[in-house]
Every structure is written in structure tokens, then in C-alpha cells.
C-alpha positions, 0 to 999 in steps of 0.5 A, a space after each residue: 800502392 802495394 798495400 792497397 792491392 788485394 793479396 791474390 795469393 791469400 785470397 786463392 789459397 782461402 778459396 781453394 781450401 779442401 771441403 769435406 763432403 757431407 757424411 751421408 753423401 755416399 748413402 744418398 748417391 747409392 740410394 739415388 743410383 739404385 732408384 734410377 736403375 730400378 726405374 729404368 728396369 720397370 720402364 723396360 718391363 712395361 714396354 711392349 715388344 710389339 711396339 718395336 716395329 715403329 722407330 718412334 717408340 724406341 726413344 723411351 726404351 733406349 733412354 731407359 737402357 742408357 740411364 739404367 746401364 750408367 746408374 747400374 755401372 756407377 752403383 757397382 764402381 761406388 760399391 767397389 771403391 768403398 769396399 777397396 777403401 775399407 779393405 785391410 792394408 795387408 794387400 801387397 802390390 798393385 796386382 793384388 789390389 787389382 785382382 781384389 777389385 775385379 772380384 768385388 766388381 764381379 760380385 757387385 755386378 752379380 748382386 745387381 743383376 740378381 744372379 747371386 
């Protein structure tokens, strides 16, 4: 009877094997996040300040702020992570890695905001 029973351990091992993501996944994700950020900025630029008086008009700008902020933050983190992974192994200790990541985070944020 045990021969006819399925090998659950083998089936689980086969089902849970690691899968490599596509090679262009990072580029596609980065371009999508960039376009979301740009669309949110365009939406906010097109919004008229005089419409602020009516709370019914707050939904689109609020959604644009949320979407743009989330996409911008994800884009900065993605770029920092990519740069951290490609950094040389000469960085010693957690403090050095954290300082380097914070500098990268600041540089990418400034680049996104157009300050540098």
C-alpha cells in the first residue's frame, strides 16, 4: 500500500525548487516604476490649486501623491540594492555597508527629485 501512495516529500521538493527570474526583470521593473512616478508628477502638475476648495476633488491628487511616493521610494530602493550588490567586497563591517547604502539612497533620491 505504501508503494501506491504518492511521494509527498518528493513532490514538495520538486514544487518548491528555486526559479530564476528573467534577466530583464530589474530593467522592466525600473521602467515601470519610473513611468508611474512620472505619471503621478504629471497628474499633480495638471491639478489646479483652485480646486482645493471642494473635497470631492482631493481624490485624484491624493492618489497621485500616494502612487508617486510609493513608486519613487521603490525605485530608489531598487537602485540602491542593485548598487550595493555590485559594490566591491572590500567594504568591511555592517557600519560601512550601512553608511554606503545611506549615501546611495541620498544620491538616488536627489537624482529623482532633480536636485543633483
